[in-house]
MDAnalysis code that builds the backbone (N, CA, C; Angstrom):
import MDAnalysis as mda
import numpy as np

u = mda.Universe.empty(153, n_residues=51, atom_resindex=np.repeat(np.arange(51), 3), trajectory=True)
u.add_TopologyAttr("name", ["N", "CA", "C"] * 51)
u.add_TopologyAttr("resid", np.arange(1, 52))
u.add_TopologyAttr("resname", ["MET", "ASP", "GLY", "HIS", "HIS", "ARG", "ILE", "ILE", "VAL", "GLU", "PHE", "GLU", "ASN", "GLN", "ALA", "ASP", "PHE", "VAL", "LYS", "CYS", "HIS", "ASP", "SER", "GLU", "GLU", "HIS", "ALA", "LYS", "LEU", "HIS", "GLY", "THR", "ALA", "VAL", "THR", "TYR", "MET", "GLU", "SER", "PRO", "PRO", "SER", "PRO", "ASN", "MET", "TYR", "ASN", "VAL", "LEU", "ALA", "GLY"])
u.atoms.positions = np.array([
    [6.414, -19.298, 8.554],
    [6.033, -18.305, 7.391],
    [5.432, -19.236, 6.198],
    [4.751, -18.510, 5.544],
    [4.079, -18.981, 4.359],
    [4.731, -18.544, 3.054],
    [5.699, -17.905, 3.169],
    [6.596, -17.466, 1.845],
    [6.009, -16.148, 1.282],
    [4.957, -15.509, 1.888],
    [4.343, -14.314, 1.401],
    [4.601, -13.208, 2.397],
    [4.663, -11.947, 2.023],
    [4.848, -10.839, 2.701],
    [3.732, -9.941, 2.602],
    [3.428, -9.146, 3.677],
    [2.153, -8.290, 3.572],
    [2.831, -6.927, 4.280],
    [2.350, -5.969, 3.724],
    [2.756, -4.535, 4.302],
    [1.313, -3.669, 4.702],
    [1.467, -3.259, 5.965],
    [0.230, -2.688, 6.295],
    [0.704, -1.096, 6.707],
    [-0.053, -0.277, 5.955],
    [0.228, 1.280, 5.889],
    [-0.988, 1.917, 6.344],
    [-0.939, 2.703, 7.528],
    [-1.982, 3.170, 8.125],
    [-2.116, 4.776, 7.681],
    [-3.408, 5.245, 7.210],
    [-3.528, 6.594, 6.822],
    [-4.592, 7.214, 7.634],
    [-4.489, 8.527, 7.783],
    [-5.602, 9.109, 8.553],
    [-7.022, 9.124, 7.844],
    [-6.910, 9.242, 6.403],
    [-8.134, 9.192, 5.689],
    [-7.809, 8.742, 4.354],
    [-8.772, 8.448, 3.507],
    [-8.544, 8.092, 2.248],
    [-8.055, 9.102, 1.221],
    [-8.138, 10.403, 1.394],
    [-7.483, 11.363, 0.699],
    [-5.917, 11.239, 0.821],
    [-5.529, 10.916, 2.117],
    [-4.076, 10.926, 2.182],
    [-3.487, 9.658, 1.671],
    [-4.233, 8.547, 1.571],
    [-3.890, 7.374, 0.687],
    [-3.554, 7.813, -0.731],
    [-4.585, 8.536, -1.272],
    [-4.545, 8.892, -2.733],
    [-3.377, 9.869, -2.889],
    [-3.099, 10.667, -2.024],
    [-2.091, 11.707, -2.013],
    [-0.679, 10.936, -2.258],
    [-0.665, 9.920, -1.280],
    [0.733, 9.028, -1.250],
    [0.984, 8.405, -2.560],
    [-0.248, 7.753, -3.136],
    [-0.236, 7.135, -4.373],
    [0.143, 8.053, -5.674],
    [-0.028, 9.220, -5.560],
    [0.280, 10.110, -6.546],
    [1.528, 10.726, -6.441],
    [2.271, 10.417, -5.483],
    [3.669, 10.996, -5.214],
    [4.746, 10.373, -6.086],
    [5.743, 11.122, -6.427],
    [6.972, 10.638, -7.247],
    [7.593, 9.429, -6.415],
    [7.699, 9.672, -5.200],
    [8.400, 8.598, -4.376],
    [7.721, 7.217, -4.389],
    [6.345, 7.296, -4.409],
    [5.571, 6.112, -4.551],
    [5.662, 5.451, -5.903],
    [5.766, 6.250, -6.938],
    [5.929, 5.633, -8.180],
    [7.433, 4.931, -8.342],
    [8.387, 5.566, -7.809],
    [9.556, 4.883, -7.835],
    [9.687, 3.623, -7.187],
    [9.149, 3.710, -5.912],
    [9.313, 2.357, -5.005],
    [8.418, 1.370, -5.669],
    [7.193, 1.706, -6.183],
    [6.240, 0.694, -6.720],
    [6.735, -0.032, -7.908],
    [7.414, 1.108, -8.705],
    [8.199, 0.410, -9.900],
    [9.085, -0.808, -9.643],
    [9.784, -0.694, -8.551],
    [10.865, -1.595, -8.121],
    [9.946, -2.909, -7.363],
    [9.001, -2.520, -6.482],
    [8.625, -3.544, -5.876],
    [7.740, -4.528, -6.576],
    [6.910, -3.940, -7.648],
    [6.315, -5.009, -8.375],
    [7.121, -5.963, -9.147],
    [8.380, -5.766, -9.217],
    [9.145, -6.748, -10.041],
    [9.384, -7.875, -8.995],
    [9.122, -7.949, -7.956],
    [9.210, -9.029, -6.938],
    [7.888, -9.597, -6.435],
    [6.842, -9.281, -7.177],
    [5.474, -9.670, -6.993],
    [5.034, -10.627, -8.022],
    [4.180, -11.492, -7.777],
    [3.427, -12.519, -8.762],
    [2.379, -11.659, -9.503],
    [1.620, -10.651, -8.535],
    [0.485, -9.871, -9.173],
    [0.591, -8.584, -8.365],
    [-0.018, -7.577, -9.001],
    [-0.019, -6.351, -8.334],
    [-0.816, -6.348, -6.920],
    [-0.507, -5.466, -5.988],
    [-0.999, -5.367, -4.915],
    [-2.484, -5.003, -5.010],
    [-3.233, -5.347, -3.985],
    [-4.824, -4.807, -4.053],
    [-5.002, -4.343, -2.705],
    [-5.096, -2.888, -2.776],
    [-5.430, -2.401, -1.337],
    [-6.857, -2.765, -0.728],
    [-6.804, -2.784, 0.482],
    [-8.117, -2.933, 1.215],
    [-8.249, -1.721, 2.337],
    [-9.390, -1.295, 2.439],
    [-9.632, -0.108, 3.324],
    [-10.387, -0.677, 4.411],
    [-10.180, -0.206, 5.624],
    [-10.750, -0.549, 6.787],
    [-11.071, 0.742, 7.632],
    [-12.215, 0.795, 8.393],
    [-12.528, 1.778, 9.244],
    [-12.202, 1.476, 10.717],
    [-11.522, 2.321, 11.568],
    [-11.329, 2.018, 12.871],
    [-12.499, 2.413, 13.585],
    [-13.168, 1.567, 14.288],
    [-14.284, 1.755, 15.207],
    [-13.903, 2.233, 16.507],
    [-12.740, 1.941, 17.090],
    [-12.469, 2.293, 18.460],
    [-10.980, 2.608, 18.342],
    [-10.483, 3.436, 19.268],
    [-9.180, 3.783, 18.993],
    [-8.420, 4.055, 20.449],
])
């Protein structure tokens, strides 16, 4: 392991991603999580071409 951690979260669409990030639960978790990070997370969006 390289000492770094990654989290992959899959959403049905970008609207659901935004809805999640606007939630009270996310704000609470994010407030704690960033204290363990050297820099804030940077989300990446991908489109699934085949499922």
